[in-house]
MDAnalysis code that builds the backbone (N, CA, C; Angstrom):
import MDAnalysis as mda
import numpy as np

u = mda.Universe.empty(447, n_residues=149, atom_resindex=np.repeat(np.arange(149), 3), trajectory=True)
u.add_TopologyAttr("name", ["N", "CA", "C"] * 149)
u.add_TopologyAttr("resid", np.arange(1, 150))
u.add_TopologyAttr("resname", ["UNK", "UNK", "UNK", "UNK", "UNK", "UNK", "UNK", "UNK", "UNK", "UNK", "UNK", "UNK", "UNK", "UNK", "UNK", "UNK", "UNK", "UNK", "UNK", "UNK", "UNK", "UNK", "UNK", "UNK", "UNK", "UNK", "UNK", "UNK", "UNK", "UNK", "UNK", "UNK", "UNK", "UNK", "UNK", "UNK", "UNK", "UNK", "UNK", "UNK", "UNK", "UNK", "UNK", "UNK", "UNK", "UNK", "UNK", "UNK", "UNK", "UNK", "UNK", "UNK", "UNK", "UNK", "UNK", "UNK", "UNK", "UNK", "UNK", "UNK", "UNK", "UNK", "UNK", "UNK", "UNK", "UNK", "UNK", "UNK", "UNK", "UNK", "UNK", "UNK", "UNK", "UNK", "UNK", "UNK", "UNK", "UNK", "UNK", "UNK", "UNK", "UNK", "UNK", "UNK", "UNK", "UNK", "UNK", "UNK", "UNK", "UNK", "UNK", "UNK", "UNK", "UNK", "UNK", "UNK", "UNK", "UNK", "UNK", "UNK", "UNK", "UNK", "UNK", "UNK", "UNK", "UNK", "UNK", "UNK", "UNK", "UNK", "UNK", "UNK", "UNK", "UNK", "UNK", "UNK", "UNK", "UNK", "UNK", "UNK", "UNK", "UNK", "UNK", "UNK", "UNK", "UNK", "UNK", "UNK", "UNK", "UNK", "UNK", "UNK", "UNK", "UNK", "UNK", "UNK", "UNK", "UNK", "UNK", "UNK", "UNK", "UNK", "UNK", "UNK", "UNK", "UNK", "UNK", "UNK", "UNK"])
u.atoms.positions = np.array([
    [32.960, 49.480, 91.258],
    [33.081, 50.026, 89.913],
    [34.088, 51.165, 89.943],
    [35.205, 50.977, 89.286],
    [36.226, 52.003, 89.231],
    [36.586, 52.259, 87.774],
    [36.584, 53.532, 87.429],
    [36.932, 53.925, 86.067],
    [38.335, 54.545, 86.109],
    [39.214, 54.073, 85.258],
    [40.568, 54.613, 85.202],
    [40.545, 56.027, 84.638],
    [41.359, 56.902, 85.185],
    [41.387, 58.302, 84.768],
    [41.789, 58.448, 83.312],
    [42.824, 57.724, 82.884],
    [43.271, 57.821, 81.498],
    [42.198, 57.383, 80.519],
    [41.544, 56.255, 80.831],
    [40.468, 55.769, 79.969],
    [39.357, 56.809, 79.898],
    [38.995, 57.366, 81.044],
    [37.910, 58.345, 81.103],
    [38.259, 59.595, 80.286],
    [39.482, 60.080, 80.401],
    [39.890, 61.282, 79.661],
    [39.859, 61.026, 78.148],
    [40.452, 59.917, 77.719],
    [40.560, 59.627, 76.286],
    [39.210, 59.257, 75.680],
    [38.403, 58.510, 76.403],
    [37.158, 57.995, 75.841],
    [35.925, 58.829, 76.121],
    [35.987, 59.725, 77.108],
    [34.800, 60.504, 77.459],
    [35.042, 62.001, 77.316],
    [36.034, 62.519, 77.999],
    [36.236, 63.972, 78.056],
    [36.659, 64.543, 76.698],
    [37.664, 63.955, 76.090],
    [38.154, 64.492, 74.804],
    [37.056, 64.491, 73.733],
    [36.324, 63.379, 73.536],
    [35.257, 63.418, 72.529],
    [34.154, 64.431, 72.857],
    [33.830, 64.579, 74.129],
    [32.773, 65.527, 74.497],
    [33.197, 66.967, 74.245],
    [34.476, 67.256, 74.390],
    [34.972, 68.618, 74.178],
    [35.370, 68.890, 72.726],
    [35.539, 67.855, 71.917],
    [36.026, 68.013, 70.546],
    [35.209, 68.996, 69.704],
    [33.876, 68.954, 69.726],
    [33.138, 69.937, 68.920],
    [33.425, 71.382, 69.345],
    [33.536, 71.614, 70.638],
    [33.849, 72.960, 71.128],
    [35.254, 73.385, 70.748],
    [36.192, 72.453, 70.797],
    [37.568, 72.754, 70.394],
    [37.610, 73.098, 68.907],
    [36.865, 72.329, 68.112],
    [36.783, 72.637, 66.679],
    [36.193, 74.020, 66.433],
    [35.160, 74.376, 67.193],
    [34.559, 75.705, 67.051],
    [35.549, 76.793, 67.454],
    [36.329, 76.540, 68.504],
    [37.324, 77.531, 68.940],
    [38.371, 77.760, 67.849],
    [38.783, 76.686, 67.182],
    [39.736, 76.821, 66.076],
    [39.116, 77.644, 64.949],
    [37.855, 77.366, 64.635],
    [37.175, 78.127, 63.580],
    [37.029, 79.602, 63.960],
    [36.756, 79.884, 65.219],
    [36.656, 81.276, 65.681],
    [37.999, 81.969, 65.496],
    [39.082, 81.278, 65.875],
    [40.424, 81.839, 65.696],
    [40.743, 82.103, 64.239],
    [40.372, 81.175, 63.363],
    [40.629, 81.359, 61.934],
    [39.808, 82.515, 61.382],
    [38.580, 82.666, 61.844],
    [37.737, 83.784, 61.398],
    [38.352, 85.122, 61.807],
    [38.920, 85.178, 63.010],
    [39.537, 86.426, 63.469],
    [40.793, 86.749, 62.655],
    [41.565, 85.713, 62.313],
    [42.778, 85.924, 61.524],
    [42.427, 86.417, 60.123],
    [41.398, 85.819, 59.524],
    [41.023, 86.197, 58.162],
    [40.017, 87.345, 58.131],
    [39.701, 87.880, 59.297],
    [38.759, 88.990, 59.422],
    [37.418, 88.662, 58.789],
    [36.980, 87.434, 59.005],
    [35.670, 87.023, 58.519],
    [34.568, 87.693, 59.320],
    [33.381, 87.679, 58.766],
    [32.277, 88.356, 59.436],
    [31.232, 87.385, 59.976],
    [31.526, 86.095, 59.948],
    [30.557, 85.133, 60.470],
    [30.603, 85.132, 61.990],
    [29.445, 85.000, 62.581],
    [29.350, 84.955, 64.035],
    [29.303, 83.489, 64.461],
    [30.411, 82.999, 65.007],
    [30.506, 81.606, 65.426],
    [30.564, 81.574, 66.950],
    [29.799, 80.673, 67.530],
    [29.780, 80.501, 68.978],
    [30.363, 79.136, 69.328],
    [30.966, 79.040, 70.504],
    [31.477, 77.747, 70.961],
    [30.350, 76.737, 71.145],
    [29.142, 77.234, 71.349],
    [27.998, 76.342, 71.562],
    [27.390, 75.834, 70.253],
    [27.692, 76.477, 69.133],
    [27.062, 76.112, 67.856],
    [27.161, 74.625, 67.514],
    [28.332, 73.984, 67.630],
    [28.379, 72.569, 67.268],
    [27.457, 71.705, 68.133],
    [27.338, 72.062, 69.392],
    [26.477, 71.285, 70.284],
    [25.006, 71.549, 69.965],
    [24.678, 72.799, 69.721],
    [23.299, 73.171, 69.423],
    [22.841, 72.528, 68.120],
    [23.738, 72.404, 67.163],
    [23.388, 71.844, 65.857],
    [23.403, 70.319, 65.828],
    [23.460, 69.686, 66.981],
    [23.339, 68.231, 67.031],
    [24.628, 67.464, 66.848],
    [25.763, 68.129, 66.949],
    [27.017, 67.433, 66.692],
    [27.411, 66.475, 67.807],
    [26.695, 66.514, 68.933],
    [26.922, 65.482, 69.948],
    [26.574, 64.105, 69.396],
    [25.809, 64.074, 68.320],
    [25.529, 62.799, 67.656],
    [26.814, 62.136, 67.185],
    [27.762, 62.936, 66.688],
    [29.049, 62.377, 66.271],
    [29.844, 61.887, 67.480],
    [29.723, 62.586, 68.612],
    [30.362, 62.126, 69.846],
    [29.782, 60.771, 70.226],
    [28.471, 60.643, 70.095],
    [27.808, 59.368, 70.377],
    [28.334, 58.263, 69.469],
    [28.561, 58.580, 68.207],
    [29.104, 57.589, 67.269],
    [30.480, 57.123, 67.746],
    [31.309, 58.042, 68.193],
    [32.624, 57.675, 68.718],
    [32.526, 56.802, 69.952],
    [31.608, 57.154, 70.837],
    [31.417, 56.338, 72.038],
    [30.883, 54.955, 71.675],
    [30.040, 54.884, 70.646],
    [29.545, 53.583, 70.182],
    [30.696, 52.727, 69.665],
    [31.604, 53.337, 68.928],
    [32.756, 52.593, 68.416],
    [33.586, 52.044, 69.573],
    [33.788, 52.852, 70.615],
    [34.534, 52.391, 71.789],
    [33.782, 51.258, 72.482],
    [32.455, 51.381, 72.587],
    [31.649, 50.337, 73.230],
    [31.716, 49.033, 72.444],
    [31.659, 49.112, 71.119],
    [31.748, 47.901, 70.300],
    [33.102, 47.223, 70.460],
    [34.150, 48.012, 70.553],
    [35.485, 47.457, 70.772],
    [35.558, 46.760, 72.130],
    [34.973, 47.387, 73.146],
    [34.984, 46.781, 74.481],
    [34.156, 45.497, 74.513],
    [33.008, 45.494, 73.836],
    [32.189, 44.275, 73.774],
    [32.979, 43.154, 73.108],
    [33.659, 43.462, 72.013],
    [34.464, 42.457, 71.318],
    [35.542, 41.906, 72.243],
    [36.198, 42.795, 72.959],
    [37.249, 42.376, 73.887],
    [36.664, 41.500, 74.997],
    [35.516, 41.906, 75.545],
    [34.890, 41.129, 76.614],
    [34.430, 39.756, 76.131],
    [33.964, 39.679, 74.900],
    [33.523, 38.382, 74.370],
    [34.694, 37.417, 74.222],
    [35.884, 37.951, 73.956],
    [37.061, 37.088, 73.881],
    [37.507, 36.659, 75.273],
    [37.343, 37.548, 76.253],
    [37.759, 37.238, 77.621],
    [36.764, 36.328, 78.329],
    [35.494, 36.572, 78.099],
    [34.433, 35.843, 78.797],
    [33.456, 35.293, 77.756],
    [33.821, 34.205, 77.081],
    [32.997, 33.690, 75.989],
    [31.584, 33.299, 76.411],
    [31.390, 32.945, 77.669],
    [30.067, 32.528, 78.116],
    [29.123, 33.715, 78.331],
    [29.677, 34.902, 78.441],
    [28.848, 36.091, 78.709],
    [28.036, 36.450, 77.473],
    [26.840, 36.913, 77.707],
    [25.951, 37.313, 76.616],
    [25.932, 38.830, 76.482],
    [26.405, 39.332, 75.377],
    [26.408, 40.770, 75.117],
    [25.588, 41.116, 73.877],
    [24.794, 40.164, 73.393],
    [24.030, 40.384, 72.161],
    [23.090, 41.570, 72.234],
    [22.354, 41.697, 73.357],
    [21.427, 42.817, 73.498],
    [22.138, 44.157, 73.529],
    [23.247, 44.210, 74.269],
    [24.035, 45.451, 74.313],
    [24.618, 45.764, 72.949],
    [25.084, 44.723, 72.270],
    [25.675, 44.897, 70.942],
    [24.659, 45.525, 69.991],
    [23.443, 45.003, 69.993],
    [22.376, 45.550, 69.141],
    [22.041, 46.976, 69.548],
    [21.939, 47.223, 70.843],
    [21.645, 48.571, 71.335],
    [22.693, 49.586, 70.918],
    [23.953, 49.185, 70.980],
    [25.036, 50.087, 70.573],
    [24.929, 50.405, 69.088],
    [24.630, 49.404, 68.258],
    [24.488, 49.663, 66.814],
    [23.318, 50.592, 66.529],
    [22.224, 50.429, 67.262],
    [21.069, 51.324, 67.080],
    [21.454, 52.747, 67.461],
    [22.147, 52.901, 68.591],
    [22.582, 54.236, 69.009],
    [23.575, 54.837, 68.019],
    [24.441, 54.000, 67.443],
    [25.402, 54.478, 66.458],
    [24.677, 55.068, 65.248],
    [23.677, 54.364, 64.751],
    [22.914, 54.844, 63.592],
    [22.139, 56.114, 63.959],
    [21.480, 56.119, 65.118],
    [20.728, 57.308, 65.541],
    [21.638, 58.515, 65.707],
    [22.776, 58.317, 66.351],
    [23.720, 59.421, 66.544],
    [24.184, 60.005, 65.226],
    [24.512, 59.135, 64.274],
    [24.943, 59.600, 62.955],
    [23.849, 60.351, 62.213],
    [22.627, 59.835, 62.283],
    [21.504, 60.505, 61.619],
    [21.209, 61.871, 62.236],
    [21.221, 61.931, 63.559],
    [20.953, 63.202, 64.246],
    [22.023, 64.231, 63.909],
    [23.286, 63.806, 63.954],
    [24.371, 64.739, 63.639],
    [24.290, 65.216, 62.195],
    [23.997, 64.305, 61.288],
    [23.895, 64.684, 59.878],
    [22.720, 65.628, 59.655],
    [21.578, 65.320, 60.255],
    [20.401, 66.182, 60.097],
    [20.642, 67.554, 60.716],
    [21.314, 67.588, 61.862],
    [21.582, 68.865, 62.518],
    [22.583, 69.730, 61.777],
    [23.430, 69.100, 60.979],
    [24.452, 69.868, 60.273],
    [23.968, 70.430, 58.944],
    [22.798, 70.007, 58.503],
    [22.276, 70.484, 57.222],
    [21.820, 71.927, 57.368],
    [22.335, 72.761, 56.534],
    [21.971, 74.180, 56.529],
    [21.219, 74.476, 55.240],
    [20.271, 75.362, 55.334],
    [19.551, 75.766, 54.132],
    [19.349, 77.271, 54.157],
    [19.362, 77.884, 53.002],
    [19.161, 79.324, 52.893],
    [17.754, 79.670, 52.432],
    [16.871, 78.692, 52.404],
    [15.511, 78.960, 51.957],
    [14.820, 79.895, 52.941],
    [14.021, 80.816, 52.448],
    [13.384, 81.795, 53.320],
    [12.483, 81.185, 54.397],
    [11.913, 80.010, 54.156],
    [11.006, 79.441, 55.145],
    [11.738, 78.761, 56.303],
    [13.064, 78.809, 56.293],
    [13.838, 78.232, 57.386],
    [14.582, 79.314, 58.166],
    [14.013, 80.455, 58.291],
    [14.672, 81.535, 59.006],
    [14.266, 81.536, 60.463],
    [15.051, 82.218, 61.264],
    [14.746, 82.313, 62.683],
    [13.435, 83.067, 62.902],
    [13.087, 83.994, 62.009],
    [11.860, 84.759, 62.196],
    [10.617, 83.870, 62.167],
    [10.672, 82.761, 61.447],
    [9.527, 81.841, 61.439],
    [9.605, 80.855, 62.593],
    [10.750, 80.802, 63.262],
    [10.909, 79.891, 64.379],
    [11.328, 78.494, 63.980],
    [11.319, 78.180, 62.704],
    [11.644, 76.816, 62.271],
    [13.110, 76.484, 62.504],
    [13.995, 77.405, 62.185],
    [15.409, 77.122, 62.372],
    [15.722, 76.979, 63.859],
    [15.158, 77.860, 64.677],
    [15.393, 77.787, 66.115],
    [14.850, 76.465, 66.677],
    [13.634, 76.099, 66.294],
    [13.051, 74.851, 66.778],
    [13.845, 73.645, 66.291],
    [14.345, 73.708, 65.059],
    [15.170, 72.620, 64.537],
    [16.457, 72.476, 65.323],
    [17.050, 73.596, 65.705],
    [18.288, 73.546, 66.491],
    [18.010, 72.984, 67.884],
    [16.878, 73.359, 68.465],
    [16.513, 72.831, 69.783],
    [16.298, 71.325, 69.693],
    [15.610, 70.885, 68.646],
    [15.379, 69.451, 68.442],
    [16.701, 68.715, 68.221],
    [17.584, 69.297, 67.410],
    [18.882, 68.668, 67.138],
    [19.697, 68.563, 68.419],
    [19.725, 69.649, 69.192],
    [20.487, 69.622, 70.442],
    [19.896, 68.616, 71.419],
    [18.591, 68.680, 71.621],
    [17.943, 67.791, 72.581],
    [18.106, 66.325, 72.227],
    [17.881, 65.992, 70.968],
    [17.984, 64.585, 70.570],
    [19.432, 64.108, 70.610],
    [20.382, 64.953, 70.216],
    [21.786, 64.526, 70.274],
    [22.251, 64.398, 71.717],
    [21.738, 65.254, 72.608],
    [22.092, 65.153, 74.022],
    [21.563, 63.846, 74.615],
    [20.314, 63.520, 74.322],
    [19.722, 62.280, 74.843],
    [20.479, 61.064, 74.324],
    [20.738, 61.012, 73.026],
    [21.440, 59.855, 72.450],
    [22.847, 59.747, 73.026],
    [23.543, 60.864, 73.182],
    [24.907, 60.788, 73.697],
    [24.934, 60.389, 75.173],
    [23.981, 60.852, 75.966],
    [23.940, 60.458, 77.382],
    [23.638, 58.963, 77.509],
    [22.684, 58.468, 76.732],
    [22.364, 57.038, 76.763],
    [23.571, 56.221, 76.297],
    [24.235, 56.688, 75.254],
    [25.413, 55.982, 74.747],
    [26.521, 55.965, 75.791],
    [26.753, 57.103, 76.439],
    [27.797, 57.166, 77.459],
    [27.471, 56.219, 78.612],
    [26.218, 56.190, 79.038],
    [25.827, 55.285, 80.120],
    [26.077, 53.828, 79.715],
    [25.709, 53.482, 78.492],
    [25.918, 52.116, 78.012],
    [27.408, 51.794, 77.917],
    [28.213, 52.745, 77.450],
    [29.659, 52.542, 77.370],
    [30.237, 52.301, 78.763],
    [29.800, 53.064, 79.744],
    [30.307, 52.878, 81.107],
    [29.886, 51.527, 81.681],
    [28.660, 51.105, 81.398],
    [28.204, 49.788, 81.853],
    [29.053, 48.692, 81.215],
    [29.284, 48.811, 79.926],
    [30.082, 47.798, 79.221],
    [31.519, 47.796, 79.745],
    [32.087, 48.971, 79.934],
    [33.469, 49.067, 80.376],
    [33.669, 48.472, 81.766],
    [32.684, 48.668, 82.612],
    [32.830, 48.185, 83.993],
    [32.286, 46.776, 84.208],
    [31.644, 46.198, 83.214],
    [31.120, 44.837, 83.384],
    [32.262, 43.840, 83.438],
    [32.077, 42.812, 84.215],
    [33.091, 41.755, 84.390],
    [34.415, 42.338, 84.861],
    [34.363, 43.458, 85.588],
    [35.591, 44.062, 86.095],
    [36.350, 44.852, 85.059],
    [35.735, 45.143, 83.939],
    [36.419, 45.889, 82.883],
    [37.250, 44.941, 82.037],
    [37.635, 45.379, 80.856],
    [38.411, 44.493, 79.956],
    [39.858, 44.344, 80.428],
    [40.081, 43.456, 81.398],
    [41.403, 43.294, 81.980],
    [42.105, 42.006, 81.560],
    [41.427, 41.122, 80.853],
    [42.056, 39.844, 80.513],
    [43.129, 40.043, 79.438],
    [43.969, 39.064, 79.300],
    [45.052, 39.160, 78.302],
    [44.917, 38.062, 77.286],
])
């Protein structure tokens, strides 16, 4: 099992770092405009945005499955295909739920609800993204990787 460096960088590293890069840009913009919001590089990850990374990895996995089905028509990828779609929906739901902000008094850190919600969003998005990444790597390396023409 060999993973190409370029494929790994484009399909794994860049998407995993994208939320942090976006936060860094927002931090820079806040400093330029002298905003008073406290933004952390970890905020996108804590708020469940790894769910969106999972969605991107699912899209890559679906593309690879399609390519493999054309190369190896006898191979069965139905179970993986269904699993990827389930992970895609879960990742999107987790990211969307984690990004919802509310100013209602009962969702403050003092009650612990906001903190617990962020922990749940981070934990669930981390689990979904790790499972998605593992499935993407299995799909990419199956049948020697998508090398047919």
